[in-house]
Structures are given as structure tokens and as C-alpha cells.
C-alpha positions in Angstrom: -100.9 86.7 7.2 -100.2 87.6 3.6 -99.4 85.0 0.9 -98.1 86.2 -2.4 -97.0 84.5 -5.7 -93.9 85.5 -7.7 -93.7 83.2 -10.7 -92.7 79.5 -11.2 -92.9 78.1 -7.7 -91.9 81.2 -5.7 -94.2 81.9 -2.8 -93.8 84.6 -0.1 -95.5 84.4 3.3 -95.6 87.5 5.5 -96.7 87.4 9.1 -96.6 90.2 11.7 -93.1 89.1 12.7 -91.5 87.0 9.8 -91.1 87.0 6.1 -90.8 83.5 4.7 -89.7 82.6 1.1 -90.4 79.3 -0.5 -88.2 78.2 -3.4 -86.8 81.6 -4.3 -86.0 81.2 -8.0 -85.6 84.9 -8.8 -82.5 85.6 -11.0 -83.1 84.0 -14.4 -86.8 83.8 -13.8 -88.3 86.3 -16.2 -91.7 85.9 -14.6 -90.5 86.9 -11.1 -91.1 90.5 -9.9 -88.7 90.3 -6.9 -85.2 91.6 -6.7 -82.7 89.1 -5.3 -80.4 91.9 -4.3 -82.9 93.6 -2.0 -85.5 91.1 -0.9 -85.6 90.5 2.8 -86.3 87.0 4.3 -86.1 85.7 7.8 -86.7 82.2 6.6 -86.3 80.3 3.4 -88.0 77.0 2.8 -86.8 74.7 0.1 -88.7 71.8 -1.4 -85.7 70.3 -3.2 -82.3 70.9 -4.8 -83.0 71.8 -8.4 -81.6 75.2 -9.4 -85.0 76.5 -10.4 -86.1 76.1 -6.7 -82.9 76.8 -4.7 -82.6 79.8 -6.9 -81.0 82.8 -5.1 -81.0 81.1 -1.6 -77.3 81.5 -1.1 -77.2 85.2 -1.8 -80.5 86.0 0.0 -79.7 83.9 3.1 -76.1 85.3 3.5 -77.3 88.9 3.2 -80.2 88.4 5.7 -78.8 85.7 7.9 -81.9 83.8 7.0 -82.7 80.4 8.5 -82.9 77.9 5.6 -85.1 74.8 6.2 -84.6 72.1 3.7 -84.4 68.3 3.2 -81.4 66.9 5.0 -78.8 66.5 2.3 -79.7 69.9 0.7 -79.5 71.5 4.2 -76.1 69.9 4.8 -74.8 71.1 1.4 -76.0 74.7 2.0 -74.6 74.6 5.6 -71.2 73.8 4.2 -71.6 77.0 2.1 -71.9 79.0 5.3 -75.7 79.2 5.6 -77.7 78.8 8.8 -79.7 75.7 8.1 -82.2 73.3 9.8 -82.2 69.9 8.1 -85.5 67.9 8.0 -86.7 64.8 6.2 -89.9 63.3 4.7 -92.6 62.8 7.3 -90.9 64.9 9.9 -92.3 68.1 11.4 -90.8 70.8 13.5 -92.2 73.8 15.4 -90.3 77.0 14.7 -90.8 80.5 16.0 -92.5 81.4 12.7 -94.8 78.3 12.5 -94.7 74.6 12.0 -93.1 72.9 9.0 -93.8 69.3 7.9 -92.2 67.7 4.9 -94.3 65.4 2.7 -93.4 63.1 0.0 -92.8 64.3 -3.6 -92.0 62.0 -6.5 -89.3 63.9 -8.4 -85.5 64.3 -8.3 -83.1 66.6 -6.4 -79.7 67.7 -7.4 -78.0 71.1 -7.5 -75.8 72.0 -10.5 -72.9 74.3 -9.6 -71.4 76.9 -11.9 -68.7 74.5 -13.1 -71.3 71.9 -14.0 -70.8 69.7 -11.0 -74.0 68.0 -9.9 -74.6 67.7 -6.2 -77.0 65.1 -4.9 -79.5 66.8 -2.6 -81.4 63.9 -1.1 -85.1 63.3 -1.5 -87.5 66.0 -2.8 -90.5 67.0 -0.7 -93.6 69.1 -0.4 -94.1 71.5 2.5 -97.0 71.8 4.9 -96.6 75.2 6.6 -98.9 76.0 9.5 -98.9 79.6 10.8 -101.5 80.9 13.3 -103.7 77.9 12.8 -103.7 78.3 9.0 -102.1 75.6 6.8 -100.5 76.2 3.4 -99.5 73.2 1.3 -96.7 73.8 -1.2 -96.8 70.5 -3.0 -93.4 71.0 -4.6 -92.4 69.3 -7.9 -94.1 66.0 -8.0 -96.0 63.4 -10.0 -99.5 62.5 -8.8 -99.5 60.0 -5.9 -102.2 58.7 -3.7 -100.9 59.9 -0.4 -102.0 63.4 -1.4 -105.5 62.1 -0.6 -104.3 61.2 2.9 -102.8 64.7 3.5 -106.2 66.2 2.4 -107.9 64.0 5.1 -105.3 64.8 7.8 -105.2 68.6 7.4 -107.6 71.5 6.8 -105.6 73.2 4.1 -106.4 76.8 3.2 -104.1 77.2 0.2 -102.5 74.5 -2.0 -99.8 75.4 -4.6 -100.0 72.6 -7.2 -97.7 72.2 -10.2 -99.5 71.9 -13.5 -96.7 72.3 -16.1 -96.3 68.6 -17.1 -93.1 67.1 -18.5 -91.1 67.6 -15.2 -94.1 67.4 -12.9 -97.8 66.4 -13.0 -99.7 68.0 -15.8 -103.1 69.6 -15.7 -105.2 66.5 -15.7 -103.3 64.9 -12.9 -103.2 68.2 -11.0 -107.0 68.3 -11.1 -107.1 64.9 -9.3 -104.5 66.2 -6.8 -106.7 69.3 -6.1 -109.6 67.0 -5.4 -107.6 64.8 -3.1 -105.9 67.7 -1.2 -109.3 69.4 -0.7 -107.8 72.9 -0.1 -110.2 75.8 0.2 -108.2 77.3 -2.7 -106.0 75.5 -5.2 -103.4 77.6 -7.0 -101.5 76.5 -10.1 -97.7 76.9 -10.1 -94.7 75.6 -12.1 -96.0 76.5 -15.5 -95.0 78.8 -18.4 -91.5 79.5 -17.2 -90.0 77.4 -20.0 -91.6 76.4 -23.4 -91.8 72.8 -22.4 -94.1 73.6 -19.4 -96.5 76.0 -21.1 -100.1 75.6 -19.9 -103.3 77.6 -19.5 -103.7 78.2 -15.8 -107.1 79.8 -16.1 -108.5 76.8 -17.9 -107.1 74.6 -15.2 -108.5 76.7 -12.3 -111.9 76.7 -13.9 -112.1 72.9 -13.7 -111.2 72.5 -10.1 -114.1 70.8 -8.4 -113.1 70.6 -4.7 -112.8 74.1 -3.1 -112.0 76.6 -5.8 -109.3 77.1 -8.3 -107.6 80.5 -8.4 -104.9 81.9 -10.6 -102.5 84.2 -8.8 -100.9 86.8 -11.1 -97.3 87.8 -10.4 -97.2 89.7 -7.2 -100.8 88.9 -6.3 -101.6 88.6 -2.6 -104.1 86.5 -0.6 -104.8 87.4 3.0 -105.5 84.6 5.5 
């Protein structure tokens, strides 16, 4: 299994049979190296409804007939747009052909803004525990620090954790260090930083301070094999 990072919170997981995209914010994301017009995806996993996470889901999913797995209200909204969706909710898990998905809590918001400015409520935001071939990846999503992260670290043996460090909209570096200690992943990777001026951070400084497991900064397009 190959796991690659593509700016902001965009993560791609490639197995022998499936390509999975998480929060594919590509167009308008200057840090992203992917092409929304050509990227292939069998599955798209969404943590919440904000535009910088839903990103190019509509276009990618329609072109590829991708399965979109998302929190319930967001999945319903995208289903009404003609996408093949599977709705889930916080605490729920489901075994798919590509692996098992469980949605965790995330303390944030979730609304999608359409081109005419209409704001669509998209239910509760979440984090995603993705288990493939016995390996678990935790995409924490956009969230504040909360103590249940410690529980997830105790419940699961997490190989990779993608943790937001940008501050302002999510936890900042100091809180993210506590989150990394609680999650206890073998490798903690900073995400959701430097996309906009208000979330500018030094990811290398953060990674060097991770105490539990190791901190690792993934450059755009970098890949880790599990």
C-alpha cells in the first residue's frame, strides 16, 4: 500500500486494487500537484463539507464513477448531485471492498458553499480511521484538540496519523503535539498548514518535537509504503 500527500489535507492511498482519495481539494490549491481533470479514484473519502475538503469531488467522482463515503448529510447532498455515495456517521464503521472505514469525532464545522453563495449544511464533521490489509491510517480531519483522541490511540494500532497544525481554523502546533502523543501513531504527519496566510506554520519544527512515535514532514507528492 502506498500513501502519498498532496497539499493541505489531500491524501491518496493506493492498494493493489483501489485508489482512494481523501479530501481532494485540488483546483484552487496551489500546493497540490494533482490534476483534477485526469486523476483516477475508485473511492473518495470526505471528512466534512467545507469547500477546501470537498474540493473537486463532484468532477472526479462523476468522471470515474467513484464511490463517495462521507458523513450522512454531506453524502445525501452529493447523492442529490448524482454521485454514488455511502452515508456514514460518527462512531459508525463499515467494511468495504477496499478496506474498513470508521468515522471519529472532530470538533469543527461543516457546510458547503455553492457557486451562487448558498451555504448547505453538511452535518457533523469527522475524522477517518481507514484500515487496509491490517494497517490503520488516521486522517484526523479538521478539529480542535479533544481528549477522545487518547482513546482512539488506545483502541487502535495506528501506522500513520495526519494531524492538522495550522491553527486558527483547527488545532495549532502546540495542541497538535498533544494530539500526536495521545494518538500514538508510529508516524505523525502535519497537514492543513501554509495553504493560506492565516494558517502558516513551520512543519519541520513541529515534526522535530513529536515525542511519541516520530514526526515526519511529507513534501508534496511524497509517498510512504506500508
